Structure formats: structure tokens, C-alpha cells
VOKE-354998 format. One record per residue: residue in three letters; x, z, y of N, C-alpha, C in turn. Coordinates in Angstrom, 2 decimals, m for minus. Layout:
# residues N
NODE   lumba      n_px      n_pz      n_py     ca_px     ca_pz     ca_py      c_px      c_pz      c_py
NODE     ALA         X         Z         Y         X         Z         Y         X         Z         Y
...
# end
This chain:
# residues 126
NODE   lumba      n_px      n_pz      n_py     ca_px     ca_pz     ca_py      c_px      c_pz      c_py
NODE     MET      8.73      5.03      8.64      8.56      3.68      8.17      9.34      2.75      9.09
NODE     LYS     10.48      2.32      8.63     11.39      1.60      9.51     11.00      0.15      9.78
NODE     PHE     10.33     m0.52      8.85      9.98     m1.93      9.04      8.51     m2.12      9.39
NODE     THR      7.77     m1.06      9.55      6.32     m1.16      9.62      5.77     m0.54     10.89
NODE     GLU      4.82     m1.24     11.49      4.06     m0.70     12.60      2.68     m0.33     12.07
NODE     SER      1.85      0.25     12.93      0.52      0.66     12.49     m0.55     m0.24     13.07
NODE     LEU     m1.61     m0.45     12.28     m2.83     m1.04     12.81     m3.61      0.12     13.40
NODE     LYS     m3.95      0.04     14.67     m4.62      1.16     15.31     m5.97      0.79     15.90
NODE     LYS     m6.08     m0.39     16.42     m7.29     m0.80     17.13     m8.34     m1.36     16.16
NODE     ASN     m9.58     m1.18     16.52    m10.70     m1.65     15.71    m10.64     m3.16     15.50
NODE     HIS    m10.28     m3.91     16.54    m10.24     m5.37     16.40     m9.14     m5.82     15.45
NODE     GLN     m8.05     m5.05     15.34     m6.99     m5.38     14.38     m7.50     m5.20     12.95
NODE     PHE     m8.21     m4.11     12.69     m8.78     m3.89     11.37     m9.81     m4.96     11.04
NODE     ARG    m10.68     m5.28     12.00    m11.72     m6.29     11.76    m11.12     m7.64     11.43
NODE     CYS    m10.03     m8.00     12.09     m9.35     m9.27     11.82     m8.83     m9.30     10.39
NODE     VAL     m8.21     m8.21      9.95     m7.69     m8.14      8.58     m8.84     m8.18      7.57
NODE     TYR     m9.94     m7.46      7.86    m11.09     m7.45      6.95    m11.73     m8.83      6.84
NODE     SER    m11.86     m9.53      7.96    m12.58    m10.80      7.93    m11.74    m11.95      7.37
NODE     ARG    m10.45    m11.97      7.67     m9.60    m13.08      7.24     m8.77    m12.78      6.00
NODE     GLY     m8.56    m11.50      5.71     m7.68    m11.12      4.61     m8.36    m11.19      3.26
NODE     ARG     m7.53    m11.14      2.24     m8.00    m11.15      0.86     m8.04     m9.70      0.38
NODE     SER     m9.13     m9.33     m0.30     m9.25     m7.94     m0.73     m9.15     m7.82     m2.24
NODE     ILE     m8.50     m6.75     m2.65     m8.37     m6.41     m4.07     m8.54     m4.90     m4.16
NODE     ALA     m9.22     m4.45     m5.21     m9.49     m3.02     m5.34     m9.13     m2.54     m6.73
NODE     ASN     m8.87     m1.25     m6.82     m8.76     m0.57     m8.11     m9.54      0.74     m8.00
NODE     LYS     m9.32      1.64     m8.90    m10.14      2.86     m8.96    m10.01      3.72     m7.70
NODE     TYR     m8.83      3.73     m7.09     m8.57      4.65     m5.99     m8.52      4.00     m4.61
NODE     LEU     m8.10      2.75     m4.54     m7.86      2.12     m3.24     m8.43      0.71     m3.17
NODE     ILE     m8.68      0.26     m1.95     m9.02     m1.12     m1.66     m7.95     m1.60     m0.69
NODE     MET     m7.39     m2.79     m0.92     m6.34     m3.29     m0.05     m6.69     m4.70      0.44
NODE     TYR     m6.62     m4.88      1.76     m6.75     m6.19      2.38     m5.37     m6.59      2.89
NODE     ALA     m5.01     m7.86      2.73     m3.71     m8.32      3.22     m3.85     m9.72      3.79
NODE     ILE     m3.10     m9.97      4.86     m3.09    m11.27      5.52     m1.73    m11.45      6.19
NODE     LYS     m1.22    m12.67      6.22      0.03    m12.95      6.92     m0.15    m12.76      8.41
NODE     ASN      0.87    m12.21      9.10      0.75    m11.99     10.54      1.76    m12.77     11.37
NODE     ASN      2.54    m13.64     10.74      3.50    m14.51     11.43      4.50    m13.74     12.30
NODE     SER      4.97    m12.63     11.80      6.05    m11.89     12.46      7.02    m11.43     11.38
NODE     ASP      8.04    m10.72     11.79      9.02    m10.24     10.81      8.79     m8.79     10.42
NODE     LYS      7.65     m8.23     10.85      7.32     m6.84     10.51      5.96     m6.78      9.84
NODE     ASN      5.79     m5.75      9.05      4.47     m5.46      8.48      3.73     m4.52      9.42
NODE     ARG      2.41     m4.58      9.34      1.57     m3.61     10.05      0.65     m3.00      9.00
NODE     LEU      0.64     m1.69      8.94     m0.14     m0.96      7.95     m1.25     m0.19      8.63
NODE     GLY     m2.46     m0.31      8.09     m3.59      0.47      8.56     m4.19      1.22      7.39
NODE     ILE     m4.49      2.49      7.59     m5.06      3.32      6.54     m6.40      3.83      7.03
NODE     SER     m7.43      3.65      6.21     m8.78      4.08      6.58     m9.30      5.03      5.51
NODE     VAL     m9.68      6.22      5.95    m10.22      7.22      5.04    m11.55      7.70      5.63
NODE     SER    m12.63      7.43      4.93    m13.97      7.73      5.41    m14.30      9.22      5.32
NODE     LYS    m15.30      9.63      6.08    m15.78     11.01      6.00    m16.43     11.32      4.66
NODE     LYS    m16.78     10.27      3.90    m17.34     10.48      2.57    m16.32     11.11      1.63
NODE     ILE    m15.05     10.95      1.94    m13.98     11.50      1.10    m13.98     13.03      1.16
NODE     GLY    m14.18     13.57      2.34    m14.17     15.02      2.48    m13.96     15.43      3.92
NODE     ASN    m13.64     16.70      4.12    m13.43     17.20      5.48    m12.08     16.72      6.01
NODE     SER    m11.74     17.10      7.22    m10.54     16.58      7.86     m9.25     16.93      7.11
NODE     VAL     m9.23     18.08      6.47     m8.05     18.48      5.70     m7.83     17.53      4.53
NODE     VAL     m8.89     17.22      3.81     m8.80     16.32      2.65     m8.45     14.90      3.11
NODE     ARG     m9.08     14.43      4.18     m8.81     13.08      4.68     m7.36     12.96      5.14
NODE     SER     m6.87     13.98      5.80     m5.48     13.97      6.26     m4.51     13.95      5.09
NODE     ARG     m4.80     14.70      4.05     m3.94     14.73      2.87     m3.90     13.37      2.19
NODE     VAL     m5.06     12.73      2.06     m5.13     11.40      1.45     m4.34     10.40      2.28
NODE     THR     m4.47     10.47      3.59     m3.71      9.58      4.47     m2.22      9.78      4.30
NODE     ARG     m1.78     11.03      4.25     m0.35     11.32      4.06      0.16     10.81      2.73
NODE     LEU     m0.64     10.95      1.66     m0.23     10.46      0.35     m0.05      8.95      0.35
NODE     ILE     m0.99      8.24      0.96     m0.91      6.78      1.01      0.30      6.36      1.85
NODE     ARG      0.49      6.99      3.00      1.61      6.64      3.86      2.95      6.89      3.18
NODE     GLU      3.07      7.99      2.46      4.32      8.31      1.76      4.57      7.33      0.62
NODE     ALA      3.52      6.98     m0.13      3.68      5.99     m1.20      4.13      4.65     m0.63
NODE     TYR      3.58      4.26      0.51      3.99      3.02      1.15      5.43      3.12      1.63
NODE     ARG      5.79      4.24      2.23      7.14      4.41      2.77      8.20      4.28      1.68
NODE     LEU      7.93      4.85      0.52      8.90      4.78     m0.57      8.96      3.39     m1.20
NODE     SER      7.92      2.60     m1.05      7.90      1.24     m1.58      8.32      0.21     m0.54
NODE     GLU      8.52      0.64      0.69      8.71     m0.28      1.81      9.87     m1.25      1.63
NODE     ASP     10.96     m0.82      1.02     12.11     m1.70      0.83     11.79     m2.86     m0.10
NODE     ASN     10.79     m2.69     m0.97     10.44     m3.73     m1.94      9.25     m4.59     m1.50
NODE     ILE      8.76     m4.39     m0.28      7.59     m5.13      0.19      8.04     m6.27      1.10
NODE     LYS      7.47     m7.44      0.90      7.78     m8.59      1.73      7.35     m8.32      3.17
NODE     GLU      8.07     m8.92      4.13      7.77     m8.72      5.54      6.80     m9.79      6.04
NODE     GLY      6.09     m9.47      7.11      5.22    m10.43      7.77      3.76    m10.36      7.36
NODE     TYR      3.28     m9.18      7.02      1.89     m9.03      6.58      1.19     m7.91      7.33
NODE     ASP     m0.10     m8.08      7.54     m0.97     m7.00      7.97     m1.66     m6.48      6.72
NODE     ILE     m1.56     m5.19      6.49     m2.11     m4.58      5.28     m3.04     m3.45      5.70
NODE     ALA     m4.27     m3.51      5.23     m5.23     m2.44      5.48     m5.57     m1.81      4.14
NODE     VAL     m5.43     m0.50      4.05     m5.70      0.24      2.82     m6.88      1.17      3.08
NODE     ILE     m7.87      1.08      2.22     m9.06      1.94      2.33     m9.10      2.84      1.11
NODE     ALA     m9.24      4.13      1.35     m9.32      5.10      0.25    m10.74      5.16     m0.29
NODE     ARG    m10.87      5.18     m1.61    m12.17      5.36     m2.24    m12.39      6.84     m2.52
NODE     SER    m13.62      7.20     m2.83    m13.95      8.61     m3.02    m13.22      9.25     m4.20
NODE     ALA    m12.76      8.44     m5.16    m12.01      8.98     m6.30    m10.64      9.52     m5.89
NODE     MET    m10.18      9.17     m4.68     m8.87      9.62     m4.19     m8.85     11.10     m3.84
NODE     LYS    m10.01     11.71     m3.75    m10.11     13.08     m3.25     m9.16     14.05     m3.94
NODE     GLY     m9.10     14.05     m5.24     m8.29     15.04     m5.95     m7.06     14.49     m6.62
NODE     THR     m6.63     13.29     m6.26     m5.51     12.68     m6.98     m4.17     13.25     m6.54
NODE     ALA     m3.21     13.14     m7.43     m1.86     13.58     m7.15     m1.07     12.42     m6.55
NODE     TYR      0.12     12.72     m6.07      0.95     11.70     m5.44      1.30     10.58     m6.42
NODE     ALA      1.65     10.91     m7.65      2.08      9.90     m8.62      1.00      8.85     m8.86
NODE     GLU     m0.24      9.29     m8.95     m1.35      8.35     m9.15     m1.56      7.48     m7.92
NODE     THR     m1.39      8.05     m6.75     m1.50      7.28     m5.50     m0.42      6.22     m5.44
NODE     TYR      0.80      6.58     m5.79      1.93      5.65     m5.79      1.68      4.50     m6.76
NODE     ARG      1.25      4.81     m7.97      0.96      3.77     m8.96     m0.16      2.85     m8.49
NODE     SER     m1.19      3.42     m7.92     m2.33      2.65     m7.45     m1.94      1.70     m6.32
NODE     LEU     m1.17      2.18     m5.37     m0.73      1.35     m4.25      0.18      0.22     m4.74
NODE     ASN      1.13      0.55     m5.61      2.03     m0.48     m6.13      1.30     m1.50     m7.00
NODE     HIS      0.28     m1.07     m7.71     m0.54     m1.98     m8.50     m1.18     m3.03     m7.59
NODE     LEU     m1.76     m2.59     m6.47     m2.39     m3.52     m5.54     m1.36     m4.42     m4.84
NODE     LEU     m0.21     m3.87     m4.50      0.84     m4.69     m3.90      1.31     m5.77     m4.86
NODE     ARG      1.42     m5.41     m6.14      1.84     m6.38     m7.16      0.80     m7.49     m7.30
NODE     ILE     m0.48     m7.15     m7.32     m1.53     m8.16     m7.46     m1.57     m9.07     m6.23
NODE     HIS     m1.35     m8.51     m5.04     m1.32     m9.31     m3.81     m0.03    m10.14     m3.72
NODE     LYS      0.91     m9.91     m4.63      2.22    m10.58     m4.63      3.01    m10.27     m3.37
NODE     LEU      2.95     m9.02     m2.96      3.68     m8.57     m1.79      4.99     m7.88     m2.14
NODE     LEU      5.24     m7.65     m3.43      6.48     m7.00     m3.83      7.56     m8.05     m4.02
NODE     LYS      8.76     m7.73     m3.53      9.90     m8.62     m3.73     10.35     m8.49     m5.18
NODE     THR     10.79     m9.57     m5.75     11.36     m9.50     m7.09     12.83     m9.19     m6.94
NODE     SER     13.28     m8.20     m7.64     14.68     m7.82     m7.55     15.44     m8.43     m8.72
NODE     PRO     16.38     m9.34     m8.46     17.09    m10.03     m9.53     17.94     m9.09    m10.37
NODE     GLU     18.46     m8.00     m9.77     19.30     m7.10    m10.57     18.49     m6.38    m11.63
NODE     LYS     17.21     m6.11    m11.38     16.39     m5.45    m12.39     16.03     m6.41    m13.53
NODE     GLN     15.90     m7.70    m13.21     15.54     m8.67    m14.24     16.71     m9.01    m15.13
NODE     SER     17.93     m9.03    m14.58     19.08     m9.48    m15.35     19.75     m8.35    m16.13
NODE     VAL     19.41     m7.12    m15.83     20.02     m5.99    m16.52     19.39     m5.84    m17.90
NODE     LYS     20.27     m5.83    m18.93     19.79     m5.63    m20.29     20.44     m4.38    m20.84
NODE     LYS     19.67     m3.67    m21.59     20.21     m2.46    m22.22     21.09     m2.88    m23.40
NODE     GLU     22.29     m2.34    m23.41     23.20     m2.64    m24.51     23.22     m1.45    m25.45
NODE     GLU     23.23     m1.78    m26.71     23.30     m0.72    m27.72     24.71     m0.15    m27.74
NODE     PRO     24.86      1.15    m27.81     26.20      1.73    m27.89     26.84      1.40    m29.24
NODE     GLU     28.11      1.07    m29.19     28.82      0.73    m30.44     29.13      2.00    m31.20
NODE     GLN     29.04      1.86    m32.51     29.33      3.04    m33.34     30.53      2.84    m34.20
# end
């Protein structure tokens, strides 16, 4: 993750939880708050309710990879805390990616790409 640092300390998570805005969907809960820097900080929390250490580690890796692939489209300067819900236990990567991007879109953290908006499909001439 080239533009992102990690939230590691308990007080960093508590600050995001108390001051940040939360939005949830079936698989994830996301808190976000501006951090007044040029980098994002990402924190991932997976409870023991999800499963044993193997399952928790897999869920963490899925969330981190989904974030990494979306990182170029995410605005800079935010602290983001992602909490996995128990429904994440058996999900595939594609569902994790969609879920994370859904929450990023609702938080308005995704950059709008002008080239995607202006591109129109042209019908082939016959």
C-alpha cells in the first residue's frame, strides 16, 4: 500500500470511532474521518467472533487486498477504520471488494475519474 499507513494503536482507533462517521453494509462497517495529512491511514479490526486465527487472518488479508487495489481511486487525507462483520467469514474476494467499494462510495472517498464519465460507447458502422 504505497499511499497508506496503518492505524495500530488503540487510541488511534478510538479517535476514529468517536469522531468519525460510520456506515455499514452486510459484510463491513467503515468509519472515516479527515486526518489533515496527505496520506490515508487504514485500520482493520476483525473480532474473535468471526472465527479462529486462520479465519481472522484470511478476512484481514481480503480487506487489505481490496483496499490496495482501490487505493489509486481513494482520496488522500483520511483515517479509515474497517470492521468485519460475522457474515464475512465465508465470503469470496469479489464480494469483499464490492462491499468495501460500496462503503467508500457512500463515504464519498472515491475520486471521480473524468475519463470514465466522458467515454461513450460508439456503435460500429455497418
